[in-house]
MMTF fields as JSON, N, C-alpha, C and O atoms, coordinates in Angstrom:
{
  "mmtfVersion": "1.0.0",
  "mmtfProducer": "UNKNOWN",
  "numBonds": 415,
  "numAtoms": 416,
  "numGroups": 104,
  "numChains": 1,
  "numModels": 1,
  "chainsPerModel": [1],
  "groupsPerChain": [104],
  "chainIdList": ["A"],
  "bondAtomList": [4, 2, 8, 6, 12, 10, 16, 14, 20, 18, 24, 22, 28, 26, 32, 30, 36, 34, 40, 38, 44, 42, 48, 46, 52, 50, 56, 54, 60, 58, 64, 62, 68, 66, 72, 70, 76, 74, 80, 78, 84, 82, 88, 86, 92, 90, 96, 94, 100, 98, 104, 102, 108, 106, 112, 110, 116, 114, 120, 118, 124, 122, 128, 126, 132, 130, 136, 134, 140, 138, 144, 142, 148, 146, 152, 150, 156, 154, 160, 158, 164, 162, 168, 166, 172, 170, 176, 174, 180, 178, 184, 182, 188, 186, 192, 190, 196, 194, 200, 198, 204, 202, 208, 206, 212, 210, 216, 214, 220, 218, 224, 222, 228, 226, 232, 230, 236, 234, 240, 238, 244, 242, 248, 246, 252, 250, 256, 254, 260, 258, 264, 262, 268, 266, 272, 270, 276, 274, 280, 278, 284, 282, 288, 286, 292, 290, 296, 294, 300, 298, 304, 302, 308, 306, 312, 310, 316, 314, 320, 318, 324, 322, 328, 326, 332, 330, 336, 334, 340, 338, 344, 342, 348, 346, 352, 350, 356, 354, 360, 358, 364, 362, 368, 366, 372, 370, 376, 374, 380, 378, 384, 382, 388, 386, 392, 390, 396, 394, 400, 398, 404, 402, 408, 406, 412, 410],
  "bondOrderList": [1, 1, 1, 1, 1, 1, 1, 1, 1, 1, 1, 1, 1, 1, 1, 1, 1, 1, 1, 1, 1, 1, 1, 1, 1, 1, 1, 1, 1, 1, 1, 1, 1, 1, 1, 1, 1, 1, 1, 1, 1, 1, 1, 1, 1, 1, 1, 1, 1, 1, 1, 1, 1, 1, 1, 1, 1, 1, 1, 1, 1, 1, 1, 1, 1, 1, 1, 1, 1, 1, 1, 1, 1, 1, 1, 1, 1, 1, 1, 1, 1, 1, 1, 1, 1, 1, 1, 1, 1, 1, 1, 1, 1, 1, 1, 1, 1, 1, 1, 1, 1, 1, 1],
  "groupList": [{"groupName": "UNK", "atomNameList": ["N", "CA", "C", "O"], "elementList": ["N", "C", "C", "O"], "formalChargeList": [0, 0, 0, 0], "bondAtomList": [1, 0, 2, 1, 3, 2], "bondOrderList": [1, 1, 2], "singleLetterCode": "X", "chemCompType": "L-PEPTIDE LINKING"}],
  "groupTypeList": [0, 0, 0, 0, 0, 0, 0, 0, 0, 0, 0, 0, 0, 0, 0, 0, 0, 0, 0, 0, 0, 0, 0, 0, 0, 0, 0, 0, 0, 0, 0, 0, 0, 0, 0, 0, 0, 0, 0, 0, 0, 0, 0, 0, 0, 0, 0, 0, 0, 0, 0, 0, 0, 0, 0, 0, 0, 0, 0, 0, 0, 0, 0, 0, 0, 0, 0, 0, 0, 0, 0, 0, 0, 0, 0, 0, 0, 0, 0, 0, 0, 0, 0, 0, 0, 0, 0, 0, 0, 0, 0, 0, 0, 0, 0, 0, 0, 0, 0, 0, 0, 0, 0, 0],
  "groupIdList": [1, 2, 3, 4, 5, 6, 7, 8, 9, 10, 11, 12, 13, 14, 15, 16, 17, 18, 19, 20, 21, 22, 23, 24, 25, 26, 27, 28, 29, 30, 31, 32, 33, 34, 35, 36, 37, 38, 39, 40, 41, 42, 43, 44, 45, 46, 47, 48, 49, 50, 51, 52, 53, 54, 55, 56, 57, 58, 59, 60, 61, 62, 63, 64, 65, 66, 67, 68, 69, 70, 71, 72, 73, 74, 75, 76, 77, 78, 79, 80, 81, 82, 83, 84, 85, 86, 87, 88, 89, 90, 91, 92, 93, 94, 95, 96, 97, 98, 99, 100, 101, 102, 103, 104],
  "secStructList": [7, 7, 7, 7, 7, 5, 7, 7, 1, 7, 2, 2, 2, 2, 2, 2, 2, 2, 2, 2, 7, 2, 2, 2, 2, 2, 2, 2, 2, 2, 2, 2, 2, 7, 1, 3, 3, 3, 3, 3, 7, 6, 6, 1, 7, 3, 3, 3, 3, 3, 7, 7, 2, 2, 2, 2, 2, 2, 2, 2, 2, 7, 7, 7, 1, 7, 7, 7, 7, 7, 7, 7, 7, 2, 2, 2, 2, 2, 2, 2, 7, 6, 6, 7, 4, 4, 4, 7, 7, 2, 2, 2, 2, 2, 2, 2, 2, 2, 7, 6, 6, 7, 7, 7],
  "xCoordList": [77.928, 79.329, 80.172, 79.978, 81.082, 81.946, 83.013, 83.585, 83.267, 84.297, 85.682, 85.824, 86.674, 88.042, 88.699, 88.682, 89.28, 89.864, 91.127, 91.759, 91.476, 92.692, 92.882, 92.009, 94.021, 94.31, 93.259, 92.726, 92.97, 92.003, 92.703, 92.057, 94.024, 94.793, 94.366, 93.958, 94.449, 94.1, 94.894, 96.063, 94.241, 94.824, 96.184, 97.109, 96.318, 97.589, 98.713, 99.814, 98.441, 99.455, 99.804, 100.971, 98.79, 99.049, 99.938, 100.852, 99.666, 100.472, 101.929, 102.845, 102.131, 103.492, 104.199, 105.356, 103.497, 104.096, 104.461, 105.534, 103.576, 103.827, 105.001, 105.825, 105.078, 106.17, 107.511, 108.489, 107.567, 108.823, 109.285, 110.483, 108.327, 108.705, 107.623, 106.865, 107.541, 106.457, 106.446, 105.375, 107.6, 107.651, 107.121, 106.299, 107.574, 107.075, 105.589, 104.878, 105.108, 103.675, 102.85, 101.838, 103.29, 102.558, 102.699, 101.722, 103.9, 104.103, 103.288, 102.709, 103.243, 102.454, 100.978, 100.316, 100.469, 99.055, 98.766, 97.705, 99.694, 99.498, 99.405, 98.566, 100.266, 100.224, 98.934, 98.361, 98.482, 97.308, 95.989, 95.04, 95.912, 94.628, 94.52, 93.453, 95.583, 95.493, 95.941, 96.702, 95.445, 95.922, 95.399, 96.047, 94.256, 93.688, 93.319, 92.552, 93.876, 93.633, 93.812, 94.277, 93.441, 93.624, 94.648, 94.8, 95.343, 96.213, 95.99, 95.47, 96.382, 96.317, 97.731, 98.629, 97.933, 99.257, 99.525, 98.638, 100.741, 101.086, 100.264, 100.008, 99.845, 99.021, 97.596, 96.797, 97.274, 95.957, 94.959, 93.81, 95.38, 94.482, 94.462, 95.477, 93.286, 93.154, 93.573, 93.096, 94.457, 95.004, 94.654, 94.878, 94.109, 93.822, 95.053, 95.534, 95.561, 96.741, 96.283, 95.567, 96.706, 96.415, 97.74, 98.673, 97.809, 99.075, 99.196, 100.211, 98.206, 98.211, 98.376, 97.596, 99.37, 99.619, 98.411, 98.192, 97.634, 96.465, 95.406, 94.821, 95.162, 94.201, 94.693, 93.912, 95.983, 96.558, 96.447, 96.148, 96.686, 96.558, 95.126, 94.912, 94.156, 92.764, 92.448, 91.774, 92.935, 92.694, 93.32, 92.705, 94.539, 95.266, 94.837, 95.045, 94.251, 93.93, 92.443, 92.069, 91.594, 90.155, 89.708, 90.003, 89.008, 88.511, 87.016, 86.215, 86.646, 85.228, 84.722, 83.637, 85.517, 85.097, 85.421, 85.214, 85.929, 86.274, 87.761, 88.584, 88.092, 89.489, 89.735, 88.911, 90.83, 91.154, 92.436, 93.358, 92.478, 93.678, 94.647, 94.27, 95.878, 96.903, 97.335, 97.64, 97.365, 97.808, 99.242, 100.088, 99.506, 100.844, 101.55, 102.13, 101.495, 102.132, 103.649, 104.22, 104.299, 105.747, 106.527, 107.54, 106.07, 106.787, 106.782, 107.802, 105.644, 105.593, 106.458, 107.106, 106.482, 107.344, 108.817, 109.612, 109.174, 110.555, 110.877, 111.968, 109.921, 110.141, 110.128, 110.964, 109.173, 108.963, 109.608, 109.859, 109.877, 110.47, 109.423, 108.276, 109.834, 108.944, 108.262, 107.113, 108.969, 108.44, 107.936, 107.83, 107.628, 107.076, 105.736, 105.012, 105.41, 104.104, 102.963, 101.829, 103.263, 102.233, 101.735, 100.649, 102.516, 102.134, 101.742, 101.558, 101.615, 101.186, 99.711, 98.911, 99.35, 97.959, 97.608, 98.483, 96.323, 95.799, 96.494, 96.647, 96.922, 97.536, 98.84, 99.109, 99.649, 100.901, 100.598, 101.307, 99.549, 99.146, 98.66, 99.07, 97.783, 97.235, 98.328, 98.34, 99.234, 100.314, 101.201, 101.551, 101.567, 102.441, 101.802, 102.447, 100.549, 99.929, 99.441, 99.077, 99.422, 99.063, 100.295, 100.181, 101.467, 102.705, 103.077, 103.167, 103.295, 103.63, 105.013, 105.268, 105.914, 107.263, 107.553, 108.713, 106.499, 106.708, 107.372, 107.187, 108.142, 108.836, 108.487, 108.764, 107.881, 107.52, 108.333, 108.202],
  "yCoordList": [87.759, 88.078, 86.815, 86.043, 86.62, 85.45, 85.593, 86.667, 84.497, 84.558, 84.405, 83.814, 84.941, 84.902, 83.612, 83.335, 82.818, 81.537, 81.721, 82.778, 80.682, 80.686, 79.32, 78.457, 79.127, 77.829, 77.414, 78.249, 76.129, 75.577, 74.963, 74.403, 75.077, 74.526, 75.219, 76.38, 74.538, 75.171, 76.473, 76.573, 77.444, 78.77, 78.721, 79.418, 77.92, 77.846, 77.388, 77.938, 76.391, 75.904, 76.971, 77.133, 77.701, 78.787, 79.857, 80.371, 80.189, 81.194, 80.747, 81.529, 79.491, 78.96, 78.964, 79.374, 78.505, 78.489, 79.907, 80.127, 80.862, 82.239, 82.823, 83.545, 82.515, 83.028, 82.462, 83.201, 81.159, 80.507, 80.828, 80.939, 80.976, 81.214, 82.008, 81.441, 83.318, 84.108, 84.135, 84.095, 84.201, 84.281, 82.995, 83.052, 81.843, 80.578, 80.399, 79.847, 80.858, 80.755, 81.507, 81.004, 82.716, 83.537, 82.961, 82.912, 82.529, 81.952, 80.675, 80.466, 79.83, 78.598, 78.923, 78.334, 79.867, 80.238, 80.832, 80.579, 81.616, 82.214, 81.125, 81.202, 80.119, 79.028, 78.232, 77.821, 78.018, 77.18, 77.92, 77.343, 79.204, 79.919, 81.039, 81.637, 81.34, 82.348, 83.731, 83.89, 84.735, 86.109, 86.823, 87.746, 86.419, 87.051, 85.938, 85.036, 86.011, 84.969, 85.539, 86.667, 84.756, 85.178, 84.276, 83.107, 84.84, 84.068, 84.566, 85.662, 83.763, 84.176, 84.512, 83.675, 85.745, 86.175, 85.67, 85.115, 85.862, 85.398, 86.089, 85.509, 87.329, 88.04, 87.491, 87.883, 86.576, 85.964, 86.682, 86.253, 87.764, 88.508, 87.868, 87.376, 87.885, 87.388, 88.526, 89.653, 88.222, 89.219, 88.833, 87.695, 89.769, 89.544, 89.956, 91.083, 89.028, 89.285, 89.433, 88.58, 90.53, 90.768, 90.616, 91.392, 89.605, 89.192, 89.562, 89.251, 90.208, 90.571, 92.088, 92.825, 92.573, 94.013, 94.849, 95.937, 94.365, 95.133, 95.218, 96.277, 94.101, 94.112, 95.009, 95.752, 94.936, 95.753, 97.235, 98.049, 97.587, 98.984, 99.474, 100.595, 98.639, 99.032, 99.22, 100.176, 98.31, 98.414, 99.687, 100.387, 99.982, 101.112, 102.464, 103.48, 102.505, 103.804, 104.112, 105.26, 103.129, 103.361, 104.221, 103.906, 105.286, 106.164, 105.932, 106.486, 105.118, 104.846, 105.585, 105.294, 106.542, 107.339, 106.714, 107.342, 105.484, 104.818, 104.951, 104.939, 105.077, 105.054, 103.701, 103.233, 103.084, 101.788, 101.891, 102.624, 101.161, 101.119, 100.105, 98.977, 100.521, 99.625, 98.683, 99.137, 97.373, 96.451, 96.758, 97.049, 96.693, 97.023, 95.773, 95.77, 94.74, 93.483, 93.663, 94.055, 93.377, 93.579, 92.731, 93.181, 91.508, 90.638, 91.245, 91.215, 91.796, 92.416, 93.661, 93.921, 94.439, 95.621, 95.222, 95.893, 94.128, 93.654, 93.208, 93.471, 92.53, 92.029, 93.144, 93.173, 94.053, 95.057, 96.401, 97.182, 96.678, 97.961, 98.937, 98.925, 99.775, 100.755, 101.681, 102.075, 102.031, 103.008, 102.373, 103.049, 101.089, 100.394, 101.011, 101.523, 100.96, 101.474, 100.688, 101.164, 99.487, 98.67, 99.3, 98.962, 100.217, 100.815, 102.287, 102.963, 102.781, 104.169, 104.299, 103.437, 105.387, 105.64, 107.083, 107.942, 107.337, 108.696, 109.565, 109.178, 110.759, 111.73, 111.22, 111.471, 110.504, 109.962, 109.015, 109.019, 108.206, 107.275, 108.041, 107.747, 109.026, 109.79, 110.563, 110.598, 111.177, 111.941, 111.021, 111.351, 109.879, 108.947, 108.475, 108.484, 108.064, 107.476, 108.501, 108.13, 109.766, 110.799, 111.479, 112.295, 111.156, 111.76, 111.21, 109.994, 112.094, 111.61, 110.985, 110.201, 111.31, 110.785, 109.658, 109.358, 109.038, 107.924, 106.759, 106.555, 106.005, 104.841, 103.632, 103.588, 102.649, 101.399, 100.283, 99.131],
  "zCoordList": [87.098, 86.893, 87.055, 87.994, 86.157, 86.167, 87.266, 87.453, 87.984, 89.023, 88.376, 87.306, 89.043, 88.533, 89.028, 90.228, 88.118, 88.529, 89.359, 89.336, 90.083, 90.884, 91.511, 91.416, 92.151, 92.755, 93.779, 94.511, 93.821, 94.772, 95.989, 96.875, 96.014, 97.142, 98.429, 98.391, 99.56, 100.829, 101.044, 100.671, 101.641, 101.823, 102.52, 102.104, 103.563, 104.285, 103.36, 103.4, 102.535, 101.606, 100.568, 100.211, 100.082, 99.132, 99.762, 99.117, 101.026, 101.722, 101.811, 101.559, 102.17, 102.31, 100.959, 100.857, 99.92, 98.579, 98.138, 97.576, 98.391, 97.992, 98.776, 98.215, 100.058, 100.884, 100.434, 100.323, 100.173, 99.816, 98.397, 98.135, 97.488, 96.101, 95.379, 94.592, 95.637, 95.061, 93.538, 92.933, 92.916, 91.451, 90.824, 89.909, 91.298, 90.755, 91.015, 90.176, 92.169, 92.478, 91.45, 90.962, 91.127, 90.157, 88.747, 88.0, 88.38, 87.044, 86.848, 85.782, 87.861, 87.784, 87.581, 86.726, 88.374, 88.25, 86.872, 86.301, 86.336, 85.008, 83.934, 83.037, 84.032, 83.049, 83.158, 82.149, 84.383, 84.587, 84.377, 83.844, 84.791, 84.799, 83.777, 83.643, 83.058, 82.006, 82.441, 83.396, 81.712, 81.881, 83.119, 83.613, 83.626, 84.825, 85.793, 85.456, 87.004, 87.994, 89.392, 89.557, 90.392, 91.778, 92.456, 92.103, 93.43, 94.294, 95.719, 95.93, 96.675, 98.069, 98.507, 98.417, 98.986, 99.424, 100.834, 101.483, 101.301, 102.637, 103.711, 104.766, 103.45, 104.427, 104.461, 105.313, 103.528, 103.499, 102.608, 102.493, 101.981, 101.096, 99.722, 99.229, 99.116, 97.752, 96.82, 96.948, 95.895, 94.994, 93.562, 93.151, 92.809, 91.394, 90.604, 90.727, 89.787, 88.969, 87.523, 86.999, 86.88, 85.467, 84.738, 84.946, 83.88, 83.29, 81.817, 81.193, 81.254, 79.843, 79.741, 80.345, 78.994, 78.922, 78.476, 79.01, 77.517, 77.069, 78.163, 78.385, 78.844, 79.949, 81.08, 81.676, 81.372, 82.436, 82.103, 82.976, 80.846, 80.433, 80.644, 81.105, 80.31, 80.504, 81.99, 82.373, 82.81, 84.254, 84.813, 85.618, 84.385, 84.96, 84.42, 85.084, 83.244, 82.651, 82.584, 82.347, 82.785, 82.702, 83.888, 85.041, 83.597, 84.653, 84.806, 84.053, 85.777, 86.014, 87.254, 87.758, 87.739, 88.885, 90.227, 91.265, 90.225, 91.482, 91.766, 90.85, 93.028, 93.465, 94.115, 94.901, 93.806, 94.373, 95.179, 94.82, 96.248, 97.07, 96.471, 96.156, 96.324, 95.799, 96.913, 98.016, 96.644, 97.696, 98.107, 97.261, 99.387, 99.873, 100.38, 101.466, 99.602, 99.962, 99.948, 98.93, 101.072, 101.191, 100.204, 99.669, 99.953, 99.012, 97.612, 96.923, 97.184, 95.859, 95.812, 94.798, 96.892, 96.895, 96.813, 96.155, 97.482, 97.384, 95.962, 95.455, 95.32, 93.964, 92.915, 92.013, 93.05, 92.012, 92.303, 91.385, 93.57, 93.938, 94.428, 93.981, 95.346, 95.993, 94.984, 95.183, 93.897, 92.944, 91.651, 90.628, 91.693, 90.536, 90.149, 91.003, 88.857, 88.431, 89.056, 89.104, 89.533, 90.175, 91.468, 91.939, 92.053, 93.332, 93.209, 94.221, 91.997, 91.829, 92.148, 91.784, 92.834, 93.191, 92.885, 92.781, 92.741, 92.654, 91.633, 90.474, 92.069, 91.16, 90.539, 89.364, 91.328, 90.772, 89.609, 88.603, 89.745, 88.689, 87.46, 86.338, 87.676, 86.552, 85.82, 84.589, 86.554, 85.927, 85.105, 83.972, 85.655, 84.933, 83.641, 82.593, 83.698, 82.515, 81.508, 80.392, 81.861, 80.877, 80.305, 79.39, 80.829, 80.372, 78.992, 78.822, 77.993, 76.651, 76.56, 75.646, 77.486, 77.397, 78.387, 78.669, 78.912, 79.847, 79.138, 77.938, 79.891, 79.322, 80.142, 81.34, 79.51, 80.193, 79.59, 80.004]
}
C-alpha cells in the first residue's frame, strides 16, 4: 500500500504552524502534495486531507461496512462550523448524502 505524502517538517514545528495559521498550512500542503495528503494537527494527530471533490465524494459515500470516527479537532470545527458535513457521522451522514434535495 502506498503511503500518503505530507510535510517532513518536525512535528512540533507542524503543530505550531497549524495552530498559528491552519488555513495556510492546509493550502501549502495541498499545493505541494496534491489532492490527498497528511498534516499533523496541534493535538499531534495525523490527519488525512482529501482535497478533490470526486475523491471526497467517494470517501464519504462508499459503504464498505466500516464505521469511522470523525476527527473532533477544535480548530477545524471553528473553521468549518459545528454542523459542517465534515463532521457528520453515522445516520446523520447517511441521511444527508441520500437526500435528493441536499445542497452542497
